[in-house]
N, C-alpha and C positions, 0 to 999 in steps of 0.2 A: 485578615484584619491587621491594622498597624499596631505594633507592639511597643508599649512604653514600660520600661523597667524602672521602678522606684526602689532605691536601696536605702533602707532606714525607715523605721515605723515609729518615730518619736513624736513628741507633742505637736510639732508644726506640720505634720504630714496629713492630718485628718481632712483639712479643708482642701488640700492639694488633690487627694484621692477622690473626694466627692466631686470636685470640678471635672476631673477626667471621666468619672462614672456618669455624670449628668450629660456629658457630651459623647459618650461612648457609641451611641447609636448613630447620631448624625455625622460624627467624625470617623466612624469605623475604627474604634480604639479597643484594644485589649490591654489591661493593666496587670502587671505582675509586681507584687510587693515582696521584696526580699529583706529579711531581718534575721538577726541571730536568735530572736524570739519569734517562733512561728505563731504563737498565741497573739502577740501584739499585731503581727501582720494580718492574721485572720480577723481580729477585731476591726481593723480598718477596712478589710475586704468586705466584711458585713454580708457575706453570702451573695454578693452582686454577681450576676451571670457573666459579666465581662471582666471579672477580676479574679485573680488567684493569689494565694499566699505561698511563699516558699521559704525554706531555711536557707539563709545566705550569710555565711561568716566571711567578712571582707578579707580575713587572713587565710582563708581556704582558697588557694589559687584556682583549683579545679572548679568548684561550685561558682565562684565569682566569674570566671571567664566563660563558663557555659551559659550563665544567665545573660551576660553582656553580649556574647556572640549571637544570642537568640533574639535580641531586642533591636528595634529600629532607632530608638533614642534612649538615653540613660539619664535619670535624675538621681543625683546623690544627695540624700538628706542626712548623711553621716556627720559625725563631728568633723570639723574642718581638717584636722591632721590626717584623716583617712582618705580624703578625696583623691590624693595623688595615685594611690593604688588603682582606683577606678579609672582615673584619667589615662594612665599608661595602657590599660586594657582597651579603652575606647580608641586610642590611637592604633593599637595593633589590629583591631577589628573594624576600623573605619566607622565609628559611631560618634554622633554629636552628643554633647553632655551639658547638663545644666546644674548649677549649685547656687545656694543662697549665700555662700561664704566669701570672705575676702580672698582676693587672689594671692596665693602664697608665692614665695620665690620659686619653689619647685614647679608650681603650676605655670608661672610666667615663662619659665625656661622651656616649656613645651610649645610655645607660641609658633615658632618657625615651622616645626613639624606639623602642627595642626593646620596652619595656612597651606602648606604644601599639599596636604591631603584634601583641601577644600572643606574642612570641617569647622565647626564653631563650638568652643567651650565657653558657654555663657556663665559668668560668675556674678556675685554681688547683686542678685536679683530678688532679694527678700524685701525686708522693710528698711532696715538700717544695718548694712548697706542694701540699697535697692530702690524702694520708693523714694528715699531721700535723693538719690542720684537723679532719678527720672523727673521728679517734680521740680528739682532745682534747675536742671538743664533746660526744661521746657520754658521757664521764665527767663533764664539767662540768654538762651538763644533768641527768644522773642524780643528782649531788650536790644540785643546786638543787631538783629535784623531790622529794627526800627531806627538804627543809627545811634543808640545810646551806648554809654560806657559804664561798665560795672565798677563801682568804687568800694562797695561793701557787700560781703556775703556772710551771714551768720545762719547756722543751721542747728536745730536742737531736736532730739527725739527722746522719749521716755516710755518705758513699759511700766504701767502703773495699775493700781486697783481702781475700779470704777467707783464713782461717788457713792452709789447705793450699797457698795460692799466695803466701804472704808470704815473699819470698826476699831482701829487702834490709834494710839497717840502719835505714831510715826507717819500716819497716812500712807502706809506702804505695805505691800505684800509681794511675795515672790511670784512673778508671772513668767519667768524664764529661768535660766540656769542660775541657781543661787550662788554658786562659786564665782561666777563672773561679777556678781554684785559685790561680794566680799573683797575681791582683789582688784576692783576697778581703780584705774589711775596709777597702778604701780608700774615699775620698770622704766622710769624716766620722767622728766618734767613735761608738763603740758606746754606745747609750743603753738603760738598763734601770732597773727599780725594785728596791730591796733594803730590805726591812723599812720601807717607807714613805718611803725616801729616794731621790731621783733620783741615779743614778750614771752616770758617763761614762768610757769608756776610749779615749784617743786611739790612732790607728793604730800609732804607734811603741811603744806599751806593750801592744797587744792580745794578742800571743802570749806574754806573760809573766804574764798574769792568767787562769789556766785553772782549771776545776773538774774534779774527778775523779769518774768514774762506774764502777760495777761492774755488769756484765751476767752473770748466772748462765750458766755454761757457756762464756763467751767472754772472761772476765777483765776487766782494768782498761782504761779508756779515759780520755781527757781531752777537754775541750771549751773552745773559745774563743768569746767573745760575738759574736753576729751584730750587724749595724749598728744596726738599730732594732727593739727589742723592744716599744716603747711603742705602736706602731700597733695591736697586737693587743688592747690594753686595750678599745678600742671595738668592734673586730670580734667579740670573744668576750663582750662585755658584762661586763667585769671592772673597772668603774669604781672599786670600793671595795677592790681587791686591794692587798696590801702588797708582794708580791714578784712581779715579772714579768720573766723572763729567757729568751732563746732563744739557742742556741749550735750550733756545728758540731763534730762528733765526730771525733777522731783517736786513734791509739794514743799511749800515754804516751811523751813525749819528742819527738814530732814538732814541737810548737809551739816548744819551746826551740831546736831546731835550725833551724826555719824563720825564727826571729827573727834569725838571722845574716844572712839575705838582706835582711830589712827594714832592719837597721842599716847594712849596706853600701850600700843604695840600689838593689839589683838588681831590686826589684819595682816601681820607678817606671815610669809609663807616660805621662808628660807631656812627654817630650823624646826626641830620637833621637840615636843614637851615630854619629859619623863613621867611615866605612870599616868598618862592622859586617859587611858581606858577606864581607870577607876576613880578619876578625879571628879569631884562634884562641881556644879556650876560655880558655887561659892569659892572653892579652892582654885578653880581656873581663874576667876577674877582676881583673887588675892595674889596669884603668882606674878602678876604684873605690877604689884604695889610693894612699897618698901616695908620691911619688917617693923612691927611695933609690939612691944610687950603688953600694951594696954588698949590701944585704939582698935575699934571694930573695923571690918573690911569696908563697911558703908562709910564710916567717918574718914578713913584713909583715902578712899576714892574721891569723896567730896572735897577734901582738902587739896588733894593733888590736882584736881581739875577745876578747883575754885567754883564749885557749884553749890548754891544755897539750897537749903532743904525745901524751900517753897518755889524753887525754879521748876518750870515745866520740863526742863532737861532731866531733872531728878526723877520726875514721874515717869518719863519715858524709859529710863534705865530700870526702874523698879518693875515696870510692866513686862520687861523681858525676862524676869526671874533670874537675873545675874547673880543674886545672892542666895539662891536656893541651895541648902546643904544636902538635899536628898536626890536631886536629879543628877545623873552622871553623863559625862561627855561620851563615854563608851566607845571611843575610837583609839586603837593602839597607835602609839607614836604619831599623834596628831600634831600638825602645825598649828600655831595660833589661829590662823585663818580657818582651818577645818573645825577647830573647837568652837569658834564664834559662829560659824555657819550652822553647826548642830544646834546651838542655843537659839539662833534666830529662826530656824525652821520650825521650832515648836510654836512660835507665835505668828510667823509671817506666811505660813502655808495657806493657800486659798481653801476656804471651807466649801462644802457642798452648797451650790447655789450662788457662790461668789462669781462676780464677773470682773474681767480685766479691762484695761483701756490703753490704747496707744495714742500718744499725743506727739504731733510733729509741728514744728514752727520754723519757718524760713523768714529771714529778712534780706531784702535786696536793696542796696543803695546804688543809685545810678545818676549820671549826668546826661541831660538831653536838652539840646537847644539852649545851652547856657544856664539851665536850671538843675537843681539837685532834687531828686525825688526818691521816695522809698516805697517799696511794696512789701507788705507783710502777708504771708500765706500760712494758713493753719489747717491742720487736719486732725480730727479726733475720731477714733473708731473704738466702739465698745463691743466686747464679746457677748456671745449668746449664752454659753455655759462652759463647763470645764473641758469639753471636747472641742467645740467650735469657738475657741477663744479669739480675741482680737489679735493676739500675737500669731496664732495659727493662720488666721485669715490674711493678715498683712504680709506674712512670710510666704504662705502656701499659694495664694492666688497669683502673685507676679511670677513665681516659679512655673506654675502650671500654664499660665498664658504665654510665657516665653517659649516653653517647651512645645506647645501646640503650634505656635507661629513658625518655629524652626522646622518642625515636622512638615508643615504645609508650605515650606520654602518661601515664607513671606519675609524672612530676614536674609539679606544677601551677604552680611558680614561673615568673614572667616577669621580664625585665630582665637586666641584667648581674649575674651571681651568682657566688658562691663556695660550696663545699659545707659550709656550717655549719648547715644546717637538717636536722631529723631525717628528713624524707621523702627526703632525698638520702643522708645518711650511713648511716642504719641498714641499709637493704638492701644497700648497696655494701660496707660493712664485713663484713656477714654472708656475702656472696658471696666476698669476698676470702679468707675463712678456708678456702674450698674449694681455694684455690690456695696454701695454706700461709702466707699473710700473716696472722699471728695475734698479738694482744697478750696478754702474760701480766701479770697484775696481782698486786701484793702490797700489803697494807695494814699500816701500822705506826704507831707514835707519831710525832707531828709532829716533824720534825728542823729545819725552818726552812732559810733560805738562809744558809749559813755556810762557803763554800769556803775562806776564809782563816783560819778559826778566830777571827775577830774580829768583834764586833758594831759597828754604827755606820756 
């Protein structure tokens, strides 16, 4: 049998494993799931006859190399920073590799060696990055092949709670790594192109510069800018483009409310708080406000942020229990971001029976035969339950499909790659449609990039 090694048994791996198991007979596959928690691996194996679970600590060189050497292809579902250890072993033992993560500098530096050995290390083949690359390049290539010129590309993705499970005033719950949500946008200004002009949004302004989106059947959303949209100019071959913008989708009102945490300093992650382990939520909130011998924490916060008592923003803050004197942060030497994450996880963790939702929205502006046109493409995927989530589906399926196509020698590329070539994206997008991951396109007159109603 052909052996697939999957390293990492996290949340996004369930759908990936099921895909391999469902095809294990027809494709002659045997799946090994390696994880530092054998129990997690066994739960995913689910007693399937063509699957086994093993203990695999990525920092234990012997167990890691033994497992990789025994495989025909390796899928790394580890946190991104650990892929490089797996990648080096894959080079040593001549194994192809697949990950859903962004290509790191260290991974890119292996490109020449990977090519020389005739291998492929496919990265960025999850949802974002992944499905966004493939669905974007399919339309971009189609427009180019018809003789059109791309003048605008905007792309937005959001991991959200499904409407039927939307039960709080923020219209949001954690569907992926909570830490990534808390520290989103930090580390530099958001950079993008707007009508030929380079634009920058510093972190402290990021959540007040949003764009509105309408998705048929799901209503209105907003999006804030991702950190660096400009790198996609070369990746997608859009050197002459006028507008290039990528953003993260939330429900309308989320960004304005989230901005309160940014302005307070609660999202900072570069220093620790004294006595955080024993600090109440109320004390934590108060630590970011000026001292007053008479005013309450609530009053100080409202005055500082200029929030009226009848403002929905105030209701959102109250809903989070920010002023609770009894609940404790419980984390030694916590950064503000870690303290905030603890508070949010009390309220934003998915309940049993909750479903998540992935929303993706692309805009393509182009010129053709002297006319300017626009294509809007949208995709919405809703999860089944806590195991087979929309996030797990949209990350796991593309990874699995790419792995099988590499194993079957249906992808001829070598080197460190991402899925921007037609031989990769065309069959995978077609197969994804069988699982309900479908883009709906609408063509309209070109609208341009104009979220603020102002040119320039």
